[in-house]
C-alpha positions as CSV (number, residue, x, y, z in Angstrom):
1,M,-0.4,0.0,-0.2
2,G,2.9,2.3,-0.1
3,Q,3.1,6.0,1.4
4,K,1.5,7.1,4.5
5,G,-0.9,10.6,4.7
6,T,-0.2,12.2,7.4
7,S,-3.6,11.2,8.9
8,G,-1.5,7.8,8.9
9,R,-3.9,6.3,6.5
10,A,-1.8,4.7,3.8
11,A,-2.2,5.0,0.0
12,G,-4.7,2.6,-1.7
13,T,-7.1,2.8,0.9
14,T,-10.4,2.8,0.2
15,A,-14.4,3.2,1.7
16,L,-17.6,3.5,1.0
17,V,-19.4,6.5,2.0
18,A,-22.8,8.2,1.8
19,V,-22.1,11.5,1.0
20,V,-24.2,14.3,3.0
21,P,-24.0,17.9,0.8
22,E,-26.7,19.7,3.2
23,A,-24.3,19.1,6.0
24,E,-21.3,21.5,4.8
25,N,-23.7,24.1,5.6
26,V,-24.3,23.3,9.0
27,V,-21.0,21.6,10.2
28,G,-18.8,22.0,7.3
29,A,-16.7,25.2,8.8
30,A,-16.3,23.1,12.5
31,R,-14.8,19.8,9.4
32,E,-12.7,22.3,8.1
33,R,-11.3,23.1,11.5
34,Y,-11.3,20.1,13.3
35,D,-11.7,16.5,11.1
36,P,-8.6,15.1,9.2
37,A,-10.2,13.9,6.4
38,A,-11.9,17.5,5.3
39,A,-8.7,18.7,5.0
40,E,-7.9,15.4,3.1
41,G,-10.5,15.7,0.6
42,V,-13.5,13.8,1.9
43,P,-16.5,15.6,1.9
44,A,-19.9,15.9,5.0
45,H,-20.4,11.9,5.1
46,L,-22.3,8.5,6.7
47,T,-19.6,5.8,6.4
48,V,-20.5,2.6,4.9
49,L,-17.3,0.9,5.7
50,Y,-13.8,2.0,6.3
51,P,-11.9,0.6,5.1
52,F,-13.1,-1.3,2.4
53,L,-10.6,-4.0,0.0
54,P,-7.3,-2.3,-0.7
55,A,-7.4,-0.6,-3.9
56,E,-5.5,-3.2,-6.3
57,R,-8.5,-5.3,-5.1
58,I,-11.1,-3.9,-6.3
59,D,-11.3,-4.5,-10.4
60,T,-14.6,-4.6,-12.5
61,G,-15.9,-7.9,-10.8
62,V,-16.2,-6.0,-7.2
63,R,-17.3,-2.9,-9.2
64,A,-20.3,-4.8,-10.5
65,A,-20.9,-6.9,-7.4
66,L,-20.9,-3.7,-5.4
67,G,-23.4,-2.4,-8.0
68,E,-25.8,-5.1,-7.3
69,L,-25.6,-5.1,-3.2
70,F,-26.5,-1.4,-3.7
71,A,-29.1,-1.6,-6.2
72,G,-30.9,-3.8,-4.1
73,H,-31.4,-1.2,-1.1
74,P,-34.0,1.4,-1.2
75,P,-32.4,5.0,-1.0
76,F,-33.8,6.5,2.1
77,E,-34.4,10.0,4.0
78,V,-32.4,10.4,7.1
79,R,-32.2,13.7,9.8
80,F,-29.7,14.5,12.3
81,P,-30.8,15.7,15.4
82,R,-27.9,15.6,17.7
83,F,-24.6,15.0,18.3
84,G,-22.9,12.1,20.0
85,R,-19.6,11.3,21.0
86,F,-16.9,8.7,21.1
87,P,-13.4,9.1,22.9
88,D,-11.8,11.5,20.8
89,L,-14.4,12.1,18.5
90,L,-17.9,14.6,17.7
91,W,-20.3,13.5,14.9
92,L,-24.0,13.9,14.1
93,A,-26.2,11.2,15.0
94,P,-28.8,10.0,11.7
95,E,-32.4,9.3,12.4
96,P,-33.1,6.3,11.3
97,E,-30.0,5.1,11.9
98,A,-31.2,1.2,10.1
99,P,-30.8,1.9,6.5
100,V,-27.0,3.1,7.2
101,R,-26.7,0.1,9.5
102,A,-28.3,-2.3,6.5
103,L,-25.9,-1.3,4.3
104,T,-23.0,-1.6,6.0
105,A,-23.8,-5.3,7.4
106,A,-24.2,-6.1,3.6
107,V,-21.4,-5.0,2.5
108,A,-19.5,-6.2,5.6
109,T,-21.6,-9.8,4.8
110,R,-20.0,-10.3,1.5
111,W,-16.8,-9.1,2.2
112,P,-15.9,-10.3,5.6
113,E,-12.1,-9.8,5.0
114,A,-13.1,-6.3,5.3
115,P,-14.9,-5.6,8.7
116,P,-16.0,-1.8,9.8
117,Y,-13.1,-0.1,10.7
118,G,-11.1,-3.0,11.1
119,G,-13.4,-4.8,14.0
120,A,-12.2,-2.7,15.9
121,F,-15.5,-1.0,17.4
122,G,-17.5,-4.0,17.6
123,D,-20.9,-2.5,15.9
124,P,-20.2,0.8,15.1
125,A,-22.5,3.4,15.3
126,P,-23.7,5.0,12.0
127,H,-22.2,8.8,12.4
128,L,-21.0,11.8,10.7
129,T,-18.1,13.1,11.9
130,V,-17.8,16.2,12.6
131,A,-14.4,16.9,14.2
132,Q,-11.5,14.7,16.0
133,G,-8.7,15.1,18.5
134,Q,-10.0,17.8,20.6
135,S,-10.3,19.1,23.9
136,D,-14.4,18.8,25.2
137,E,-14.5,22.6,25.1
138,V,-13.8,22.4,21.6
139,Y,-16.5,19.6,21.3
140,A,-19.1,21.6,23.6
141,A,-18.3,25.2,21.5
142,V,-18.9,23.1,18.1
143,E,-21.9,21.8,19.7
144,A,-23.2,25.0,20.7
145,E,-22.5,26.7,17.4
146,C,-23.9,24.1,15.3
147,V,-27.1,23.1,17.3
148,P,-29.6,25.6,16.1
149,A,-29.4,24.7,12.7
150,L,-29.4,20.7,13.1
151,A,-33.4,20.7,13.3
152,L,-33.2,21.4,9.3
153,L,-30.7,19.4,8.6
154,R,-32.3,16.7,6.9
155,T,-31.0,14.7,3.6
156,R,-32.1,11.8,1.0
157,I,-29.5,9.4,0.7
158,A,-29.5,7.7,-3.0
159,E,-26.0,6.9,-3.6
160,V,-22.9,5.5,-1.7
161,R,-19.7,6.4,-3.2
162,L,-16.2,4.1,-3.2
163,V,-13.5,6.9,-2.5
164,V,-9.8,6.0,-2.7
165,F,-6.8,7.7,-0.8
166,D,-3.7,8.1,-2.8
167,G,-1.5,9.3,0.2
168,V,-2.5,12.7,0.1
169,R,-6.1,13.0,-0.9
170,W,-9.1,11.3,-0.8
171,T,-11.1,10.8,-4.8
172,Q,-14.0,9.4,-5.8
173,D,-13.2,6.1,-7.8
174,A,-16.8,4.9,-8.4
175,V,-20.8,6.0,-8.1
176,F,-23.2,2.9,-6.6
177,P,-27.2,4.3,-6.8
178,L,-29.1,2.7,-4.2
179,G,-32.6,1.0,-5.8
180,G,-30.8,0.7,-9.0
181,A,-31.3,4.0,-9.9
182,P,-29.4,5.1,-12.9
183,L,-26.9,7.7,-11.7
184,G,-23.6,9.1,-14.3
185,G,-20.3,9.0,-12.7
186,A,-20.4,5.0,-12.1
187,R,-17.8,2.6,-13.5
């Protein structure tokens, strides 16, 4: 996998994410300041599975299997009514979380060699990362700044993106529509 970026991730690391552009208006400034993934080019998102397979293992067969898998799941609406915290992480909680969990479970079942977060957290809660590695005071300030806008934060998840880390930035490799609806940009 070679070179590692400033985050410690190796080039060739991949992830499956559902982008939430509406969150940028609410937590984008905080993500830019406090989430290293934002500096690496990752937009606000719900993680479906990280890390996925190493980039060198992703071929047309894997892409086709991902397309079929995601086509079997309908698009869904989510809102983000509250913040949550893990040690060293501030995040937004999606509701409902069941559709995100279903996507994660489907991918992890199909590729058991790629458990969520490498198996480090058991059954990880679906979340949209806002800040990492900050003090409780910073997290409290971010929450206070952003909470008023959470009531308006809703999105429709209609696709999952395969993204690849090159050692410096994450870039989109493919887009897989949920429910089989055609989207541009899929390989």
